[in-house]
C-alpha positions in Angstrom: -6.0 28.8 23.3 -3.3 27.6 20.8 -1.8 24.4 22.2 0.3 23.6 19.1 -2.1 21.1 17.7 -3.2 21.8 14.2 -5.8 19.2 13.9 -8.5 21.6 14.1 -10.8 22.9 11.4 -9.3 26.3 10.1 -7.0 26.6 7.3 -4.1 29.0 8.8 -1.5 30.6 6.6 1.7 28.7 5.9 -0.1 25.2 6.3 0.6 22.8 3.5 -2.4 21.6 1.7 -2.4 17.7 2.0 -2.5 15.9 -1.2 -5.4 13.4 -1.6 -5.3 10.2 -3.5 -8.1 8.0 -4.5 -8.6 5.3 -2.0 -8.0 2.6 -4.8 -4.6 4.2 -5.4 -3.7 4.0 -1.8 -4.8 0.2 -1.5 -2.9 -0.6 -4.7 0.1 0.7 -3.3 -0.1 -0.9 -0.1 -0.8 -4.2 -2.0 2.3 -3.8 -4.1 4.6 -2.9 -1.0 3.1 -5.9 0.9 3.9 -8.2 -2.1 7.4 -6.8 -2.4 8.3 -7.2 1.0 7.0 -10.8 1.2 8.8 -11.7 -2.1 12.1 -10.3 -0.5 11.5 -12.6 2.6 10.7 -15.6 0.6 13.8 -15.2 -1.5 15.9 -15.0 1.6 14.4 -18.4 2.6 11.5 -17.8 5.0 9.2 -20.7 4.5 6.1 -19.0 5.5 6.7 -16.2 3.2 7.2 -18.6 0.4 3.8 -20.2 1.0 2.4 -16.6 1.2 3.9 -15.7 -1.9 2.5 -18.8 -3.5 -1.1 -17.9 -2.1 -0.7 -14.4 -3.4 0.1 -15.5 -7.0 -2.8 -17.9 -6.9 -5.1 -15.1 -6.0 -3.6 -12.7 -8.5 -1.4 -10.3 -6.3 1.9 -9.4 -7.6 1.0 -10.2 -11.4 -0.2 -7.9 -14.0 -3.7 -8.1 -14.7 -4.7 -9.9 -17.9 -7.1 -7.8 -19.7 -8.3 -10.8 -21.9 -9.5 -12.6 -19.0 -11.5 -9.8 -17.7 
């Protein structure tokens, strides 16, 4: 019985194949967006976001990795 739910196993005709990314790419993108959103709020004057940006910089988020230090 077809209830319109395509979460089942079979690959029917006309279905798009989902594009899978490595988990590390997904996590990197999430971190990048998190940093950008936080920085935007910090620049708008949100004190707690300013503190979070400082913590992110301290821990290396939002800045390019220094290949010489690795």
